[in-house]
Every structure is written in structure tokens, then in C-alpha cells.
MMTF fields as JSON, N, C-alpha, C and O atoms, coordinates in Angstrom:
{
  "mmtfVersion": "1.0.0",
  "mmtfProducer": "UNKNOWN",
  "numBonds": 459,
  "numAtoms": 460,
  "numGroups": 115,
  "numChains": 1,
  "numModels": 1,
  "chainsPerModel": [1],
  "groupsPerChain": [115],
  "chainIdList": ["A"],
  "bondAtomList": [4, 2, 8, 6, 12, 10, 16, 14, 20, 18, 24, 22, 28, 26, 32, 30, 36, 34, 40, 38, 44, 42, 48, 46, 52, 50, 56, 54, 60, 58, 64, 62, 68, 66, 72, 70, 76, 74, 80, 78, 84, 82, 88, 86, 92, 90, 96, 94, 100, 98, 104, 102, 108, 106, 112, 110, 116, 114, 120, 118, 124, 122, 128, 126, 132, 130, 136, 134, 140, 138, 144, 142, 148, 146, 152, 150, 156, 154, 160, 158, 164, 162, 168, 166, 172, 170, 176, 174, 180, 178, 184, 182, 188, 186, 192, 190, 196, 194, 200, 198, 204, 202, 208, 206, 212, 210, 216, 214, 220, 218, 224, 222, 228, 226, 232, 230, 236, 234, 240, 238, 244, 242, 248, 246, 252, 250, 256, 254, 260, 258, 264, 262, 268, 266, 272, 270, 276, 274, 280, 278, 284, 282, 288, 286, 292, 290, 296, 294, 300, 298, 304, 302, 308, 306, 312, 310, 316, 314, 320, 318, 324, 322, 328, 326, 332, 330, 336, 334, 340, 338, 344, 342, 348, 346, 352, 350, 356, 354, 360, 358, 364, 362, 368, 366, 372, 370, 376, 374, 380, 378, 384, 382, 388, 386, 392, 390, 396, 394, 400, 398, 404, 402, 408, 406, 412, 410, 416, 414, 420, 418, 424, 422, 428, 426, 432, 430, 436, 434, 440, 438, 444, 442, 448, 446, 452, 450, 456, 454],
  "bondOrderList": [1, 1, 1, 1, 1, 1, 1, 1, 1, 1, 1, 1, 1, 1, 1, 1, 1, 1, 1, 1, 1, 1, 1, 1, 1, 1, 1, 1, 1, 1, 1, 1, 1, 1, 1, 1, 1, 1, 1, 1, 1, 1, 1, 1, 1, 1, 1, 1, 1, 1, 1, 1, 1, 1, 1, 1, 1, 1, 1, 1, 1, 1, 1, 1, 1, 1, 1, 1, 1, 1, 1, 1, 1, 1, 1, 1, 1, 1, 1, 1, 1, 1, 1, 1, 1, 1, 1, 1, 1, 1, 1, 1, 1, 1, 1, 1, 1, 1, 1, 1, 1, 1, 1, 1, 1, 1, 1, 1, 1, 1, 1, 1, 1, 1],
  "groupList": [{"groupName": "GLU", "atomNameList": ["N", "CA", "C", "O"], "elementList": ["N", "C", "C", "O"], "formalChargeList": [0, 0, 0, 0], "bondAtomList": [1, 0, 2, 1, 3, 2], "bondOrderList": [1, 1, 2], "singleLetterCode": "E", "chemCompType": "L-PEPTIDE LINKING"}, {"groupName": "LEU", "atomNameList": ["N", "CA", "C", "O"], "elementList": ["N", "C", "C", "O"], "formalChargeList": [0, 0, 0, 0], "bondAtomList": [1, 0, 2, 1, 3, 2], "bondOrderList": [1, 1, 2], "singleLetterCode": "L", "chemCompType": "L-PEPTIDE LINKING"}, {"groupName": "GLN", "atomNameList": ["N", "CA", "C", "O"], "elementList": ["N", "C", "C", "O"], "formalChargeList": [0, 0, 0, 0], "bondAtomList": [1, 0, 2, 1, 3, 2], "bondOrderList": [1, 1, 2], "singleLetterCode": "Q", "chemCompType": "L-PEPTIDE LINKING"}, {"groupName": "ALA", "atomNameList": ["N", "CA", "C", "O"], "elementList": ["N", "C", "C", "O"], "formalChargeList": [0, 0, 0, 0], "bondAtomList": [1, 0, 2, 1, 3, 2], "bondOrderList": [1, 1, 2], "singleLetterCode": "A", "chemCompType": "L-PEPTIDE LINKING"}, {"groupName": "PHE", "atomNameList": ["N", "CA", "C", "O"], "elementList": ["N", "C", "C", "O"], "formalChargeList": [0, 0, 0, 0], "bondAtomList": [1, 0, 2, 1, 3, 2], "bondOrderList": [1, 1, 2], "singleLetterCode": "F", "chemCompType": "L-PEPTIDE LINKING"}, {"groupName": "VAL", "atomNameList": ["N", "CA", "C", "O"], "elementList": ["N", "C", "C", "O"], "formalChargeList": [0, 0, 0, 0], "bondAtomList": [1, 0, 2, 1, 3, 2], "bondOrderList": [1, 1, 2], "singleLetterCode": "V", "chemCompType": "L-PEPTIDE LINKING"}, {"groupName": "ARG", "atomNameList": ["N", "CA", "C", "O"], "elementList": ["N", "C", "C", "O"], "formalChargeList": [0, 0, 0, 0], "bondAtomList": [1, 0, 2, 1, 3, 2], "bondOrderList": [1, 1, 2], "singleLetterCode": "R", "chemCompType": "L-PEPTIDE LINKING"}, {"groupName": "LYS", "atomNameList": ["N", "CA", "C", "O"], "elementList": ["N", "C", "C", "O"], "formalChargeList": [0, 0, 0, 0], "bondAtomList": [1, 0, 2, 1, 3, 2], "bondOrderList": [1, 1, 2], "singleLetterCode": "K", "chemCompType": "L-PEPTIDE LINKING"}, {"groupName": "ASP", "atomNameList": ["N", "CA", "C", "O"], "elementList": ["N", "C", "C", "O"], "formalChargeList": [0, 0, 0, 0], "bondAtomList": [1, 0, 2, 1, 3, 2], "bondOrderList": [1, 1, 2], "singleLetterCode": "D", "chemCompType": "L-PEPTIDE LINKING"}, {"groupName": "PRO", "atomNameList": ["N", "CA", "C", "O"], "elementList": ["N", "C", "C", "O"], "formalChargeList": [0, 0, 0, 0], "bondAtomList": [1, 0, 2, 1, 3, 2], "bondOrderList": [1, 1, 2], "singleLetterCode": "P", "chemCompType": "L-PEPTIDE LINKING"}, {"groupName": "GLY", "atomNameList": ["N", "CA", "C", "O"], "elementList": ["N", "C", "C", "O"], "formalChargeList": [0, 0, 0, 0], "bondAtomList": [1, 0, 2, 1, 3, 2], "bondOrderList": [1, 1, 2], "singleLetterCode": "G", "chemCompType": "PEPTIDE LINKING"}, {"groupName": "HIS", "atomNameList": ["N", "CA", "C", "O"], "elementList": ["N", "C", "C", "O"], "formalChargeList": [0, 0, 0, 0], "bondAtomList": [1, 0, 2, 1, 3, 2], "bondOrderList": [1, 1, 2], "singleLetterCode": "H", "chemCompType": "L-PEPTIDE LINKING"}, {"groupName": "SER", "atomNameList": ["N", "CA", "C", "O"], "elementList": ["N", "C", "C", "O"], "formalChargeList": [0, 0, 0, 0], "bondAtomList": [1, 0, 2, 1, 3, 2], "bondOrderList": [1, 1, 2], "singleLetterCode": "S", "chemCompType": "L-PEPTIDE LINKING"}, {"groupName": "ASN", "atomNameList": ["N", "CA", "C", "O"], "elementList": ["N", "C", "C", "O"], "formalChargeList": [0, 0, 0, 0], "bondAtomList": [1, 0, 2, 1, 3, 2], "bondOrderList": [1, 1, 2], "singleLetterCode": "N", "chemCompType": "L-PEPTIDE LINKING"}, {"groupName": "MET", "atomNameList": ["N", "CA", "C", "O"], "elementList": ["N", "C", "C", "O"], "formalChargeList": [0, 0, 0, 0], "bondAtomList": [1, 0, 2, 1, 3, 2], "bondOrderList": [1, 1, 2], "singleLetterCode": "M", "chemCompType": "L-PEPTIDE LINKING"}, {"groupName": "CYS", "atomNameList": ["N", "CA", "C", "O"], "elementList": ["N", "C", "C", "O"], "formalChargeList": [0, 0, 0, 0], "bondAtomList": [1, 0, 2, 1, 3, 2], "bondOrderList": [1, 1, 2], "singleLetterCode": "C", "chemCompType": "L-PEPTIDE LINKING"}, {"groupName": "THR", "atomNameList": ["N", "CA", "C", "O"], "elementList": ["N", "C", "C", "O"], "formalChargeList": [0, 0, 0, 0], "bondAtomList": [1, 0, 2, 1, 3, 2], "bondOrderList": [1, 1, 2], "singleLetterCode": "T", "chemCompType": "L-PEPTIDE LINKING"}, {"groupName": "TYR", "atomNameList": ["N", "CA", "C", "O"], "elementList": ["N", "C", "C", "O"], "formalChargeList": [0, 0, 0, 0], "bondAtomList": [1, 0, 2, 1, 3, 2], "bondOrderList": [1, 1, 2], "singleLetterCode": "Y", "chemCompType": "L-PEPTIDE LINKING"}, {"groupName": "ILE", "atomNameList": ["N", "CA", "C", "O"], "elementList": ["N", "C", "C", "O"], "formalChargeList": [0, 0, 0, 0], "bondAtomList": [1, 0, 2, 1, 3, 2], "bondOrderList": [1, 1, 2], "singleLetterCode": "I", "chemCompType": "L-PEPTIDE LINKING"}],
  "groupTypeList": [0, 1, 2, 3, 4, 5, 1, 2, 1, 1, 6, 7, 5, 1, 8, 9, 10, 6, 7, 3, 11, 12, 5, 3, 1, 12, 9, 7, 3, 5, 13, 10, 3, 1, 14, 3, 3, 14, 9, 7, 11, 9, 1, 1, 15, 1, 0, 5, 1, 10, 16, 12, 3, 1, 7, 0, 8, 4, 6, 5, 17, 1, 3, 13, 2, 2, 12, 1, 16, 7, 4, 1, 5, 11, 15, 15, 1, 2, 9, 0, 12, 15, 7, 10, 12, 8, 3, 1, 3, 18, 2, 6, 3, 3, 12, 6, 15, 1, 3, 13, 1, 10, 5, 12, 12, 10, 6, 12, 3, 13, 1, 0, 5, 18, 10],
  "groupIdList": [1, 2, 3, 4, 5, 6, 7, 8, 9, 10, 11, 12, 13, 14, 15, 16, 17, 18, 19, 20, 21, 22, 23, 24, 25, 26, 27, 28, 29, 30, 31, 32, 33, 34, 35, 36, 37, 38, 39, 40, 41, 42, 43, 44, 45, 46, 47, 48, 49, 50, 51, 52, 53, 54, 55, 56, 57, 58, 59, 60, 61, 62, 63, 64, 65, 66, 67, 68, 69, 70, 71, 72, 73, 74, 75, 76, 77, 78, 79, 80, 81, 82, 83, 84, 85, 86, 87, 88, 89, 90, 91, 92, 93, 94, 95, 96, 97, 98, 99, 100, 101, 102, 103, 104, 105, 106, 107, 108, 109, 110, 111, 112, 113, 114, 115],
  "secStructList": [7, 2, 2, 2, 2, 2, 2, 2, 2, 2, 2, 2, 2, 6, 7, 6, 6, 7, 7, 1, 7, 7, 7, 7, 7, 7, 2, 2, 2, 2, 2, 2, 2, 2, 2, 2, 2, 6, 6, 6, 7, 2, 2, 2, 2, 2, 2, 2, 2, 2, 2, 2, 6, 6, 1, 2, 2, 2, 2, 2, 2, 2, 2, 6, 7, 2, 2, 2, 2, 2, 2, 2, 2, 2, 2, 2, 2, 7, 4, 4, 4, 1, 6, 6, 1, 7, 2, 2, 2, 2, 2, 2, 2, 2, 2, 2, 2, 2, 2, 2, 2, 2, 2, 6, 6, 6, 1, 7, 7, 7, 7, 7, 7, 7, 7],
  "xCoordList": [26.276, 25.83, 26.624, 26.793, 27.088, 27.939, 27.184, 27.889, 25.882, 25.273, 25.369, 25.374, 25.457, 25.617, 27.072, 27.412, 28.079, 29.437, 29.742, 30.423, 29.212, 29.547, 28.878, 29.367, 27.856, 27.197, 28.032, 28.168, 28.624, 29.645, 30.713, 31.166, 31.432, 32.626, 32.175, 32.991, 30.987, 30.742, 30.516, 30.681, 30.118, 29.93, 31.28, 31.445, 32.198, 33.758, 34.319, 34.899, 34.23, 34.582, 34.095, 34.832, 32.815, 32.141, 32.293, 31.654, 32.967, 33.252, 34.121, 35.222, 33.586, 34.53, 35.824, 36.811, 35.783, 36.725, 38.009, 39.08, 37.629, 38.622, 39.739, 39.532, 41.169, 42.335, 42.894, 43.709, 42.464, 42.945, 42.534, 41.747, 43.062, 42.795, 41.221, 40.569, 40.674, 39.354, 39.019, 39.723, 37.759, 37.353, 36.363, 35.407, 36.47, 35.273, 34.015, 34.048, 33.029, 31.761, 30.715, 30.691, 29.83, 28.893, 27.7, 27.367, 27.214, 26.072, 24.81, 24.062, 24.554, 23.375, 23.368, 22.446, 24.864, 24.856, 24.754, 23.966, 25.634, 25.297, 23.802, 23.283, 23.182, 21.82, 21.046, 20.388, 21.098, 20.468, 20.891, 20.023, 22.072, 22.428, 21.79, 21.289, 21.822, 21.15, 19.704, 19.178, 18.978, 17.498, 17.226, 16.206, 18.1, 17.972, 18.198, 17.533, 19.024, 19.338, 18.441, 18.394, 17.767, 16.966, 16.006, 15.91, 15.31, 14.414, 14.963, 14.303, 16.221, 16.803, 17.726, 17.931, 18.291, 19.154, 18.784, 19.618, 17.572, 17.245, 18.08, 18.363, 18.425, 19.322, 20.692, 21.201, 21.164, 22.643, 22.649, 23.513, 21.45, 21.499, 21.262, 21.745, 20.376, 20.18, 21.489, 21.775, 22.256, 23.542, 24.489, 25.193, 24.539, 25.4, 24.788, 25.596, 23.463, 23.126, 23.397, 23.535, 23.484, 23.633, 25.359, 25.801, 26.008, 27.569, 27.735, 28.485, 27.118, 27.372, 26.843, 27.442, 25.83, 25.384, 26.298, 26.114, 27.22, 28.336, 29.183, 29.79, 29.256, 30.108, 29.451, 28.347, 29.978, 29.135, 28.487, 27.387, 29.188, 28.573, 27.377, 26.396, 27.414, 26.344, 25.285, 24.078, 25.749, 24.553, 23.7, 22.47, 24.349, 23.703, 22.702, 21.535, 23.352, 22.451, 21.263, 20.137, 21.459, 20.462, 19.569, 18.45, 19.905, 18.94, 17.886, 16.787, 18.385, 17.224, 16.483, 15.802, 16.506, 15.714, 14.394, 14.294, 13.406, 12.104, 11.656, 11.337, 11.655, 11.195, 12.084, 11.543, 13.401, 14.087, 13.936, 14.144, 13.652, 13.297, 11.865, 11.664, 10.909, 9.612, 9.826, 9.103, 10.755, 10.946, 11.571, 11.179, 12.515, 13.071, 11.997, 11.848, 11.277, 10.271, 9.297, 8.772, 9.108, 8.196, 8.85, 8.237, 10.104, 10.994, 10.968, 10.988, 10.919, 10.94, 9.621, 9.52, 8.531, 7.107, 6.474, 5.715, 6.918, 6.584, 7.712, 7.672, 8.67, 9.78, 9.494, 10.251, 8.4, 8.001, 7.671, 7.544, 7.492, 7.363, 8.399, 8.099, 9.573, 10.824, 10.964, 11.592, 10.389, 10.176, 11.528, 12.346, 11.78, 12.972, 14.016, 15.157, 13.652, 14.614, 14.186, 13.0, 15.164, 14.831, 14.175, 14.816, 13.001, 12.237, 12.967, 12.968, 13.525, 14.151, 15.48, 15.84, 16.11, 17.401, 17.19, 17.914, 15.952, 15.679, 15.298, 15.83, 14.464, 14.068, 15.317, 15.417, 16.313, 17.563, 18.227, 18.662, 18.312, 19.159, 18.519, 19.267, 17.244, 16.532, 16.549, 16.589, 16.518, 16.674, 18.009, 18.147, 19.061, 20.48, 20.663, 21.329, 20.019, 20.125, 19.4, 19.988, 18.243, 17.558, 18.411, 18.625, 18.854, 19.854, 21.114, 21.549, 21.767, 22.947, 22.499, 23.303, 21.339, 21.036, 20.5, 20.826, 19.701, 19.202, 19.936, 19.773, 20.754, 21.574, 22.881, 23.371, 23.412, 24.676, 24.464, 25.42, 23.262, 23.163, 22.644, 22.395, 22.552, 22.195, 20.861, 20.599, 19.853, 18.479, 17.751, 18.277, 16.45, 15.684, 14.996, 14.754, 14.775, 14.181, 12.627, 12.072, 11.97, 10.468, 10.037, 10.195, 9.514, 8.932, 7.586, 7.054, 6.79, 5.534, 5.11, 5.705, 4.116, 3.767, 2.849, 1.858, 3.297, 2.434, 1.245, 1.376, 0.173, -0.936, -1.67, -2.68],
  "yCoordList": [42.883, 43.246, 44.653, 45.527, 44.85, 45.941, 47.224, 48.151, 47.409, 48.628, 49.113, 50.315, 48.038, 48.565, 48.749, 49.582, 48.035, 48.341, 49.817, 50.605, 50.054, 51.458, 52.641, 53.738, 52.144, 53.253, 53.382, 54.5, 52.28, 52.377, 52.964, 53.796, 52.777, 53.511, 55.182, 56.074, 55.426, 56.874, 57.46, 58.679, 56.788, 57.308, 57.743, 58.828, 56.863, 57.113, 58.224, 59.061, 58.393, 59.272, 60.815, 61.796, 60.755, 62.115, 62.438, 63.371, 61.825, 61.852, 63.12, 63.123, 64.312, 65.42, 65.211, 65.929, 64.237, 63.969, 63.102, 62.869, 62.72, 61.776, 62.576, 63.726, 62.079, 62.668, 62.608, 63.448, 61.569, 61.278, 62.519, 63.367, 62.577, 63.608, 63.672, 62.63, 64.785, 64.801, 64.686, 65.158, 63.942, 63.59, 64.481, 64.587, 65.364, 66.151, 65.478, 64.868, 65.547, 64.92, 65.987, 66.863, 65.958, 66.981, 66.369, 65.192, 67.49, 67.194, 66.687, 65.9, 67.159, 66.757, 65.446, 64.643, 65.205, 63.643, 62.672, 61.728, 63.021, 62.178, 61.958, 60.844, 63.104, 63.002, 62.086, 61.152, 62.309, 61.413, 59.993, 59.133, 59.659, 58.23, 57.747, 56.626, 58.531, 57.906, 57.711, 56.711, 58.689, 58.583, 57.292, 56.636, 56.942, 55.774, 54.612, 53.614, 54.577, 53.433, 53.228, 52.182, 54.358, 54.394, 53.287, 52.683, 52.935, 51.743, 50.453, 49.781, 50.118, 48.836, 49.037, 48.094, 50.287, 50.375, 51.644, 52.549, 51.85, 53.149, 53.613, 54.787, 52.565, 53.018, 53.549, 54.571, 52.869, 53.163, 54.542, 55.408, 54.604, 55.952, 57.241, 58.353, 56.876, 57.993, 58.259, 59.422, 57.32, 57.451, 58.255, 59.105, 58.017, 58.729, 60.127, 61.049, 60.433, 61.694, 62.505, 63.726, 61.736, 62.576, 62.834, 63.9, 62.06, 62.285, 63.388, 64.311, 63.417, 64.423, 65.782, 66.782, 65.911, 67.07, 67.895, 69.052, 67.114, 67.804, 68.66, 69.6, 68.367, 69.292, 70.459, 70.293, 71.63, 72.834, 72.869, 73.39, 72.322, 72.404, 71.358, 71.701, 70.32, 69.398, 69.917, 69.758, 70.471, 70.989, 72.065, 72.046, 72.918, 74.119, 73.512, 73.887, 72.455, 71.856, 71.201, 71.504, 70.304, 69.453, 70.234, 69.77, 71.242, 71.988, 72.699, 73.034, 72.938, 73.616, 72.706, 73.184, 71.39, 70.335, 69.886, 68.793, 70.845, 70.634, 69.12, 68.605, 68.48, 67.07, 66.189, 65.242, 66.355, 65.727, 66.076, 65.196, 67.09, 67.582, 66.861, 66.346, 66.847, 66.13, 64.647, 64.061, 63.904, 62.629, 62.334, 61.331, 63.12, 62.936, 62.914, 61.987, 64.006, 64.139, 62.925, 62.445, 62.508, 61.149, 60.175, 59.691, 59.812, 58.777, 58.847, 57.834, 60.162, 60.367, 59.973, 59.395, 60.268, 60.087, 58.669, 58.124, 58.162, 56.869, 55.858, 55.36, 55.604, 54.847, 53.459, 52.886, 52.881, 51.45, 51.553, 50.483, 52.781, 52.646, 52.15, 51.63, 52.199, 51.635, 50.221, 49.846, 49.416, 47.948, 47.404, 47.76, 46.382, 45.565, 46.269, 45.811, 47.389, 48.195, 48.185, 48.011, 48.376, 48.452, 49.964, 50.968, 49.997, 51.362, 52.373, 53.571, 51.928, 52.769, 53.377, 54.551, 52.378, 52.971, 54.088, 55.064, 53.7, 54.524, 55.909, 56.956, 55.898, 57.234, 57.994, 59.213, 57.204, 58.031, 58.658, 59.807, 57.921, 58.181, 59.449, 60.401, 59.546, 60.537, 61.78, 62.885, 61.648, 62.705, 63.34, 64.563, 62.437, 62.906, 63.773, 64.801, 63.379, 64.128, 65.487, 66.523, 65.544, 66.788, 67.78, 68.969, 67.035, 67.978, 68.449, 69.549, 67.7, 68.24, 69.214, 70.11, 69.195, 70.112, 71.428, 72.53, 71.253, 72.329, 73.207, 74.427, 72.577, 72.946, 73.607, 74.629, 72.791, 73.474, 74.392, 75.022, 74.631, 75.818, 77.181, 78.262, 76.838, 78.155, 78.424, 79.493, 77.911, 78.17, 76.983, 75.871, 77.203, 75.97, 75.504, 76.333, 74.239, 73.829, 74.012, 73.933, 74.246, 74.656, 73.148, 72.602, 72.534, 71.139, 71.181, 71.829, 70.51, 70.476, 68.883, 67.983, 68.696, 67.349, 66.913, 67.561, 65.746, 65.396, 64.553, 63.407, 65.097, 64.436, 63.627, 63.059],
  "zCoordList": [-3.904, -5.089, -5.571, -4.721, -6.891, -7.36, -6.965, -6.566, -7.017, -6.712, -5.316, -5.049, -4.294, -2.917, -2.729, -1.889, -3.445, -3.24, -3.692, -3.037, -4.766, -5.418, -4.258, -3.987, -3.801, -2.841, -1.587, -1.088, -1.019, 0.069, -0.349, 0.437, -1.596, -2.018, -2.208, -1.973, -2.593, -2.725, -1.49, -1.446, -0.295, 0.842, 1.41, 1.969, 1.239, 1.665, 1.012, 1.703, -0.395, -1.236, -0.703, -0.604, -0.427, 0.008, 1.514, 2.001, 2.115, 3.566, 3.601, 3.049, 4.314, 4.391, 5.314, 5.156, 6.25, 7.176, 6.512, 7.073, 5.254, 4.549, 4.287, 3.898, 4.466, 4.228, 2.921, 2.539, 2.141, 0.696, -0.209, 0.212, -1.374, -2.491, -2.616, -2.559, -2.77, -3.083, -4.648, -5.54, -4.837, -6.104, -6.398, -5.631, -7.727, -8.023, -8.523, -9.592, -7.886, -8.143, -8.205, -7.341, -9.206, -9.3, -8.231, -8.091, -7.581, -6.605, -7.288, -6.707, -8.588, -9.332, -9.64, -9.491, -10.246, -10.847, -9.513, -9.46, -8.467, -7.163, -6.814, -6.733, -6.62, -6.233, -7.223, -6.765, -8.533, -9.557, -9.479, -9.627, -9.272, -9.003, -7.639, -7.549, -6.707, -5.393, -5.498, -5.01, -6.159, -6.416, -7.258, -7.047, -8.173, -8.905, -8.175, -8.452, -7.292, -6.392, -5.074, -4.427, -4.802, -3.558, -3.522, -2.453, -4.471, -4.291, -3.695, -2.902, -4.108, -3.777, -2.529, -1.764, -2.326, -1.237, -0.475, -0.5, 0.244, 0.787, 2.023, 2.262, 2.753, 3.914, 3.481, 3.942, 2.681, 2.201, 1.496, 1.63, 0.657, -0.142, 0.862, 0.647, 2.079, 2.923, 3.643, 3.926, 3.939, 4.547, 3.748, 4.293, 2.435, 1.506, 1.421, 1.306, 1.46, 1.338, 2.506, 2.44, 3.725, 4.969, 4.992, 5.422, 4.633, 4.497, 3.515, 3.834, 2.332, 1.33, 1.8, 1.407, 2.563, 2.997, 4.006, 4.384, 4.315, 5.174, 4.386, 4.9, 3.107, 2.105, 1.542, 1.024, 1.569, 1.415, -0.103, -0.288, -1.092, -2.345, -2.495, -3.155, -2.011, -1.925, -0.863, -1.042, 0.115, 1.09, 0.335, 0.381, -0.3, -1.004, -2.08, -2.196, -2.908, -3.865, -3.273, -3.666, -2.334, -1.887, -0.883, -0.666, -0.32, 0.528, -0.31, 0.133, -1.782, -2.469, -3.282, -4.189, -3.092, -3.665, -2.885, -2.329, -2.91, -2.333, -2.246, -1.174, -3.391, -3.442, -2.647, -2.076, -2.517, -1.643, -0.06, 0.775, 0.23, 1.676, 1.971, 3.071, 0.977, 1.371, 1.478, 2.283, 0.757, 0.716, 2.078, 2.674, 2.63, 3.849, 4.931, 5.727, 4.883, 5.953, 5.864, 6.869, 4.738, 4.511, 5.333, 6.285, 5.054, 5.728, 7.149, 7.848, 7.663, 9.253, 9.748, 10.83, 8.973, 9.45, 9.266, 10.066, 8.07, 7.744, 7.249, 6.123, 8.124, 7.661, 7.231, 6.448, 7.724, 7.313, 5.872, 5.279, 5.125, 3.745, 2.992, 1.918, 3.327, 2.687, 3.001, 3.991, 2.178, 2.164, 2.088, 1.241, 3.151, 3.072, 3.98, 4.041, 4.698, 5.448, 6.868, 7.149, 7.849, 9.248, 9.368, 9.057, 9.792, 10.02, 10.913, 10.63, 11.886, 12.851, 12.173, 12.26, 11.506, 10.871, 9.775, 9.576, 9.06, 7.876, 8.658, 8.29, 9.63, 10.312, 10.834, 10.689, 11.476, 11.95, 10.778, 10.84, 9.708, 8.56, 7.959, 7.734, 7.686, 7.138, 7.997, 7.456, 9.34, 10.344, 10.25, 10.219, 10.202, 10.034, 8.938, 9.061, 7.656, 6.438, 6.734, 6.423, 7.275, 7.43, 8.34, 8.104, 9.432, 10.322, 9.712, 10.051, 8.812, 8.217, 7.14, 6.885, 6.455, 5.644, 6.252, 5.811, 7.238, 8.068, 9.009, 9.016, 9.81, 10.758, 10.304, 10.784, 9.211, 8.498, 7.628, 7.174, 7.253, 6.11, 6.864, 6.331, 8.221, 9.123, 8.937, 9.487, 8.382, 8.237, 8.593, 8.566, 8.957, 9.433, 7.89, 7.013, 7.765, 6.696, 6.803, 7.899, 5.705, 5.683, 5.464, 4.372, 6.502, 6.472, 6.502, 7.404, 5.537, 5.562, 5.726, 5.133, 6.521, 6.796, 5.513, 5.176, 4.845, 3.701, 4.073, 4.503, 3.913, 4.263, 3.421, 3.836]
}
């Protein structure tokens, strides 16, 4: 499907280890596109988020999005809620996102358990 192809391409473009010329993408625009695609492709979107969090401008923007942090914690605690995806893969991808946001930003994330 086209949406999945674009998400895979986006993951490659956002990879900080990529040697090719960088493409200027707005963290806000990328985050919006990922949130729109999340219901159909949760694992791929989480992988793109994890990769993008390695870039300083994305990390700063994403680390300040409380709703994103809560969503990632939810995916860690209840990965089976992402229908049609492997729960363990969802949990790992969400954990990777949190680690990339928290460890790389030099501060611990304020994580509340959603009750």
C-alpha cells in the first residue's frame, strides 16, 4: 500500500546515519502525518518515531509532546491494544522511542501510568 511505502521512505530519510543529502522536514508536520497513519500502521509509525528521535530538532519537539509520551507509555503497558500488530514488536518499538527521547535529551521522561 502507498501509505506503508511512504512511511518506509520517511524512516530512511530521517535516519541520522544516512550519508545522502538531508531533506528539510518539519518535526510538527512529520509527527502529524505519523499520528494520522498510526491506526493503520502502528509498528511502522513507531519505528519512524524512534528513528526521528535520534535527530536533535525532532527529539526536542517530540520530547515536549505530552500526549505522545503518554501514548508511548500506553503502547509499552498495553501493546495488544494496537490491533493487527505483533504486541511484542509494538512494545519494543515504543520502548525504543521513549529511550531515544529520554536518554538522548539528557533528562528522564516524566512517565505517568495511565489508569
